[in-house]
C-alpha positions in Angstrom: 25.0 0.6 -19.9 23.4 -1.0 -22.7 21.5 0.9 -25.5 19.1 -0.4 -27.7 18.0 0.9 -30.4 14.9 1.8 -32.0 13.3 -1.6 -33.3 9.9 -1.4 -35.4 6.8 -2.9 -33.8 3.0 -3.1 -35.4 0.8 -0.6 -33.8 3.3 -0.1 -31.3 5.5 3.2 -30.5 8.4 3.3 -28.9 11.4 5.8 -27.9 14.3 6.9 -29.8 16.2 4.6 -27.3 16.3 2.1 -24.5 18.9 1.9 -21.8 19.4 -0.6 -19.6 21.4 -0.6 -16.9 23.0 -3.1 -14.4 24.2 -1.6 -11.0 25.6 -4.6 -9.2 22.8 -6.8 -8.5 20.2 -4.3 -10.1 18.7 -4.0 -13.5 16.8 -0.7 -14.3 14.7 -0.1 -17.9 14.5 3.5 -17.9 11.6 5.1 -19.6 10.1 2.6 -21.4 7.4 4.3 -23.5 4.5 2.0 -24.1 1.2 2.8 -26.6 -1.5 0.6 -28.0 -0.3 -2.7 -27.2 -3.6 -3.7 -26.4 -3.4 -5.8 -30.0 -1.7 -8.7 -28.2 -3.6 -11.7 -28.3 -5.7 -12.5 -25.7 -4.2 -16.3 -25.9 -1.6 -14.9 -23.2 -3.6 -13.8 -20.6 -5.9 -17.2 -20.1 -2.7 -19.1 -19.4 -2.0 -17.2 -16.7 -5.8 -17.0 -15.7 -5.3 -19.4 -12.5 -3.0 -17.4 -11.0 -6.3 -14.7 -10.4 -8.4 -17.4 -10.1 -8.5 -16.3 -6.3 -8.8 -12.5 -6.8 -12.7 -10.7 -7.4 -14.0 -10.3 -11.1 -14.2 -6.8 -11.3 -13.4 -4.2 -8.6 -14.7 -0.7 -7.7 -12.7 2.2 -7.3 -14.0 4.7 -5.3 -13.8 8.5 -5.9 -12.5 10.7 -3.5 -11.3 14.1 -5.3 -13.0 16.1 -2.3 -10.6 15.1 -0.1 -8.0 17.0 0.6 -4.8 16.4 2.8 -4.0 20.1 3.5 -7.5 21.1 4.7 -7.4 17.8 7.5 -4.7 17.6 9.6 -5.2 14.2 10.1 -5.4 13.1 6.4 -1.8 14.7 6.0 -0.6 12.4 8.6 -1.1 9.5 6.6 0.7 11.2 3.4 4.2 10.5 2.1 5.0 8.3 5.3 5.6 4.6 4.7 3.5 2.1 6.6 3.5 -1.3 7.6 0.4 -3.2 6.8 -1.2 -5.5 9.3 -4.2 -7.4 9.6 -6.5 -7.2 12.6 -9.5 -9.4 13.8 -12.4 -8.2 15.6 -11.6 -5.9 19.0 -13.5 -6.8 21.8 -15.6 -4.4 23.6 -13.8 -1.6 22.3 -15.5 1.9 22.5 -15.1 5.3 20.8 -16.3 7.1 24.3 -13.6 5.7 26.0 -10.3 6.9 24.2 -8.7 8.9 26.4 -8.9 6.3 29.3 -7.2 3.9 26.4 -4.8 7.2 25.9 -4.1 6.8 29.8 -3.8 3.2 29.9 -1.5 3.0 26.9 1.1 5.3 28.1 1.4 3.7 31.6 1.6 0.4 30.2 4.8 1.7 27.8 6.3 3.5 30.7 6.6 -0.1 33.0 8.0 -2.3 30.3 10.3 0.5 29.0 11.9 1.0 32.7 11.9 -3.3 32.4 13.9 -2.9 28.7 16.0 -0.2 29.5 18.5 -1.0 26.5 15.5 -1.1 24.1 13.1 1.9 25.3 14.9 5.1 25.9 13.5 5.2 29.6 15.2 8.6 29.9 12.1 10.0 27.5 8.7 10.1 28.4 6.0 9.4 26.4 2.3 10.2 25.8 -0.1 8.3 24.1 -2.9 10.0 22.3 -6.0 8.3 20.6 -8.4 10.1 18.3 -11.1 9.2 16.1 -11.8 10.7 12.4 -14.4 9.7 9.7 -12.9 11.2 6.6 -11.7 7.8 5.8 -15.5 6.0 5.8 -17.7 5.6 2.6 -20.8 4.7 4.0 -22.1 6.1 7.3 -22.2 2.5 8.6 -18.8 2.4 8.9 -17.1 2.9 12.0 -14.6 5.8 12.4 -11.0 5.0 11.8 -8.8 5.1 15.0 -5.5 6.8 15.2 -2.6 6.3 17.4 0.0 9.0 17.9 3.0 8.1 20.6 4.8 11.6 21.6 7.8 11.7 23.4 10.0 14.5 25.2 13.4 14.2 27.1 12.8 14.6 31.0 15.3 17.5 30.9 14.7 19.6 28.3 13.5 23.1 28.0 9.5 23.9 29.4 8.3 24.9 26.0 10.3 22.0 24.3 7.3 20.5 21.9 7.1 17.2 22.1 8.3 14.4 19.0 5.7 11.8 17.5 7.4 9.0 17.3 5.3 6.7 16.1 1.8 6.6 14.8 -0.7 3.6 14.4 -4.1 3.7 12.7 -7.2 1.5 12.2 -9.9 1.8 9.2 -12.6 -0.4 7.6 -12.8 1.3 4.8 -15.2 -0.6 2.6 -15.2 -3.4 5.1 -18.8 -3.2 5.6 -19.4 -4.8 2.4 -17.4 -7.6 2.9 -17.5 -8.9 6.1 -20.7 -9.0 8.8 -19.9 -8.6 12.4 -23.0 -10.1 14.2 -22.4 -9.7 18.2 -22.0 -6.1 19.0 -19.3 -6.2 21.6 -16.8 -6.5 18.8 -15.9 -3.8 16.4 -14.3 -4.6 12.8 -11.5 -2.3 12.2 -9.6 -4.9 10.3 -6.8 -3.1 8.5 -3.8 -1.5 11.0 -0.8 0.8 9.6 1.7 1.2 11.3 4.9 4.2 11.2 7.5 3.8 13.3 10.2 1.9 16.1 9.9 -1.6 16.0 10.5 -2.2 19.4 7.0 0.4 20.0 4.9 -1.2 17.7 5.9 -4.8 19.8 4.3 -2.8 23.0 1.6 -1.5 21.4 0.8 -4.7 19.3 1.3 -6.6 22.7 -1.5 -3.8 24.8 -3.8 -4.1 21.9 -4.4 -8.0 21.9 -4.5 -7.8 25.4 -6.9 -5.2 26.2 -9.0 -6.4 23.4 -8.6 -10.1 22.6 -7.2 -9.2 19.4 -5.0 -10.5 17.0 -2.4 -9.2 14.8 -0.9 -10.6 12.0 1.8 -8.9 9.3 0.1 -8.5 6.2 1.6 -9.6 3.2 1.0 -8.1 -0.6 0.8 -11.1 -2.7 2.2 -10.3 -6.7 -1.6 -10.8 -8.0 -2.5 -8.0 -5.8 0.5 -5.6 -6.8 -0.7 -6.6 -10.4 -4.3 -5.1 -9.3 -2.5 -1.9 -7.8 -0.2 -1.3 -10.7 -3.5 -1.5 -12.8 -5.5 0.9 -10.3 -3.0 3.5 -9.8 -1.7 3.8 -13.5 -5.6 4.8 -13.9 -6.0 7.3 -11.5 -5.9 10.7 -13.1 -3.6 12.7 -12.0 -3.0 16.7 -12.8 0.6 16.2 -13.8 2.2 13.0 -13.1 5.7 13.5 -13.2 7.0 9.7 -10.9 7.1 6.8 -13.7 5.4 3.6 -13.2 8.2 1.1 -11.7 7.9 -2.8 -11.0 10.2 -4.6 -9.6 10.3 -8.3 -10.4 13.0 -10.3 -8.2 14.3 -14.1 -8.8 14.4 -15.4 -5.5 15.2 -18.7 -4.9 17.9 -18.3 -7.5 21.5 -18.6 -6.9 22.2 -15.2 -7.8 18.9 -13.0 -6.4 18.9 -10.0 -9.4 16.2 -7.5 -9.3 15.0 -5.8 -12.2 13.5 -2.5 -12.2 11.1 -1.9 -15.2 10.6 2.1 -15.5 7.9 3.2 -17.6 7.0 6.9 -18.7 3.3 7.7 -16.5 1.9 9.4 -19.5 2.7 5.9 -21.6 1.6 3.7 -18.6 -2.0 5.9 -19.0 -2.2 5.4 -22.6 -1.6 1.3 -22.4 -4.1 1.6 -19.5 -6.5 3.7 -21.5 -6.7 1.2 -24.7 -7.6 -1.2 -22.1 -9.9 0.2 -19.9 -13.4 -0.2 -20.6 -15.8 0.8 -17.7 -15.3 4.0 -15.6 -15.2 3.6 -11.8 -14.3 -0.2 -12.1 -11.6 -2.4 -13.1 -12.2 -6.0 -14.2 -9.7 -8.8 -13.7 -9.4 -9.2 -17.9 -8.5 -6.2 -18.1 -5.3 -6.6 -15.2 -4.7 -9.3 -16.9 -4.0 -7.9 -20.2 -2.4 -4.6 -18.7 0.5 -7.0 -17.2 0.6 -9.3 -20.2 1.2 -6.3 -22.5 3.7 -4.8 -20.1 5.2 -8.2 -19.6 5.7 -9.0 -23.6 7.0 -5.2 -24.3 9.7 -6.3 -22.2 10.5 -9.2 -23.9 10.7 -8.4 -27.5 13.3 -6.0 -26.4 15.4 -7.4 -23.4 14.6 -11.0 -24.5 13.9 -11.6 -21.1 10.5 -13.8 -19.8 9.2 -11.5 -16.6 6.5 -14.3 -16.0 9.2 -15.9 -14.5 10.3 -13.4 -11.6 7.9 -12.5 -8.7 6.6 -9.2 -9.1 7.4 -7.7 -5.5 7.4 -3.9 -5.9 4.7 -1.5 -7.7 5.6 2.3 -7.3 3.6 5.3 -9.5 2.4 9.2 -8.8 -0.5 8.2 -6.9 1.4 5.7 -4.3 3.9 2.3 -3.9 4.3 -0.9 -2.7 6.2 -3.6 -1.7 5.4 -7.1 -0.9 6.8 -7.8 2.4 3.4 -5.2 3.7 5.1 -2.0 3.1 2.9 1.1 1.3 3.1 5.1 1.1 0.7 6.9 -0.3 1.0 10.5 -1.3 -2.4 11.7 -2.9 -5.2 12.6 -0.2 -7.7 12.1 -3.3 -6.6 8.5 -3.7 -6.3 7.7 0.3 -9.9 5.6 0.1 -9.5 3.8 -2.9 -5.8 2.6 -1.9 -7.5 2.1 2.0 -10.6 0.0 0.5 -8.4 -2.1 -1.4 -6.2 -3.0 1.5 -9.1 -3.3 3.8 -10.5 -5.8 1.3 -7.0 -8.0 1.1 -6.8 -7.6 5.6 -10.8 -9.3 5.2 -9.4 -12.2 3.2 -6.3 -12.9 5.1 -8.6 -13.7 8.4 
């Protein structure tokens, strides 16, 4: 454990001490206070502007304070779970009026396949599939409803009143997607983002059935370092009553002989103060604000540890609002920020097509 004494930095207030912990191959920077660092020269940002050339110059942030997880059972199911992201091409001849039939078809498909694969699938268990739709994630009335798929299981030998256990969930959404993509054929339904939580074996079966039934293609949706930077900025700026989780950025030195993970932890109030000193227009986030926010963090880290984070890869972002990993994993903690997060992920799914 190494302590770095307090250093005087013009227009920057820092904590009384800083600690850098090294555990195996992981380095952790604890509770770094960063305030009033927006004075940093903007030429640092312009040097890295080409990294953001494929992203929009500005994104709108949807405010949904009315959305409460404790008031909507379906919304509560989506919170505090780790979801794996997929991009999905339009579904051919999908019908909201056939959800019960889809439930029966997928249940039969899983039952048949599980008997063929007794090692992978616990065939002594009975699986039940339920399709349902909900409109809480829609930004406009023209968007299609989200579709939730739940798979429950109950042992064949069990008490009569034994409760079924949810073992797999997946859901399609098109939050904000109508502004990004236009469907010209009415036989297709556009639900470009698919999120999955559950066993890989069941995911493979569901994916196979979906592709066969709706002539669609599902592909893993990874999150680039650029998109993670946007998430860090947008989530840091989200209003929170009592933020307790630090903003944590994880960087990796992939491709080196001795890979190293660097965890950069900032107190949530300090991260919010930095963002507020940069951000200008409520309800929208601009590209140059994201660039400057990240540049401030990079320069602050280098000032104290002499490490250039620009030479590493941002692989994970964790805040009080949500956490996301570059491999395509996300966990959202608060219902009021669910729609804005889904709109951003929907955009990434559309751009992948």
